[in-house]
C-alpha positions in Angstrom: -13.4 -9.6 -1.6 -12.8 -6.8 -4.1 -10.2 -4.3 -3.1 -10.2 -0.6 -3.9 -6.4 -0.3 -3.6 -4.2 -0.4 -6.7 -0.4 -0.3 -7.4 0.8 3.3 -7.2 -1.8 4.5 -4.7 -0.9 6.5 -1.6 -2.1 4.8 1.5 -2.0 5.4 5.3 -1.1 2.5 7.6 -3.7 2.2 10.3 -2.3 -0.7 12.4 0.9 -2.3 13.3 4.3 -0.9 14.3 4.3 1.6 11.3 0.9 3.1 12.2 0.4 6.6 10.9 2.9 6.4 8.0 1.8 7.5 4.6 3.5 5.8 1.6 3.1 4.4 -1.9 1.9 0.9 -2.8 4.8 -0.9 -4.7 3.1 -4.2 -5.3 -0.3 -5.9 -4.9 -1.0 -9.6 -4.5 -4.7 -10.2 -5.3 -4.8 -13.9 -4.2 -3.7 -13.2 -0.7 -5.0 -9.6 -0.4 -1.5 -8.4 0.6 0.3 -5.3 -0.5 3.9 -4.1 -0.3 4.2 -0.5 0.9 7.3 1.6 0.4 9.2 2.0 3.7 6.7 -0.1 5.8 7.2 -3.5 7.4 10.9 -3.6 6.7 12.6 -6.9 7.6 16.3 -7.8 7.5 17.3 -10.7 5.4 20.7 -12.4 5.7 22.1 -13.1 2.2 24.7 -15.8 1.7 27.8 -15.1 -0.4 27.1 -16.1 -4.0 30.6 -16.1 -5.4 33.9 -17.2 -3.9 35.6 -14.3 -2.1 32.3 -12.4 -1.7 31.0 -11.6 1.8 27.5 -12.4 3.1 25.4 -9.3 3.8 22.3 -8.2 5.6 19.7 -6.6 3.3 16.6 -4.7 4.4 13.5 -5.6 2.3 9.8 -4.5 2.6 7.5 -7.4 3.5 3.8 -7.6 2.4 1.0 -6.4 4.8 -2.7 -7.2 4.6 -5.0 -4.8 2.7 -7.2 -4.3 5.8 -4.3 -2.6 7.6 -4.3 0.4 5.3 -6.7 3.2 4.1 -6.4 5.1 0.8 -5.0 8.6 1.3 -7.3 11.5 0.2 -5.3 14.6 -0.9 -8.1 17.0 -0.4 -8.9 15.7 3.2 -5.3 15.2 4.0 -5.8 11.9 5.7 -6.8 8.2 5.2 -10.4 7.7 4.1 -12.9 5.0 3.2 -13.6 4.8 -0.5 -16.7 4.4 -2.7 -17.4 4.3 -6.4 -19.2 6.7 -8.7 -20.2 6.5 -12.3 -19.6 9.5 -14.5 -21.9 10.6 -17.3 -19.8 8.9 -19.9 -20.0 5.6 -18.0 -16.6 5.7 -16.5 -16.2 4.3 -12.9 -14.1 6.3 -10.5 -13.1 6.0 -6.8 -14.3 8.8 -4.5 -13.6 9.8 -0.9 -16.6 9.0 1.3 -16.0 12.2 3.4 -15.5 15.0 0.9 -16.8 13.2 -2.3 -13.7 14.1 -4.3 -12.1 11.9 -6.8 -9.1 9.8 -5.5 
């Protein structure tokens, strides 16, 4: 399965407890088709003290979600949209919004 989402894209979460949130993709794992989205799917991790005298702490970290749970955000439409590809005259391949046909 080829994905149309890259690191740095703006996406809209379409399922889960964070449904409706718009955020940026921080990381992408192509083997498992999972992405880490900024401020979405936050989990709390208990950290052990590393040095003597240091206290343990609870840290909030974003966890990966599946690519199928997000849509690319189109700035001209103002909402999540399906994506397609288009070839320009010079042979360059770009991603386009299926609704308004503008470049993403």
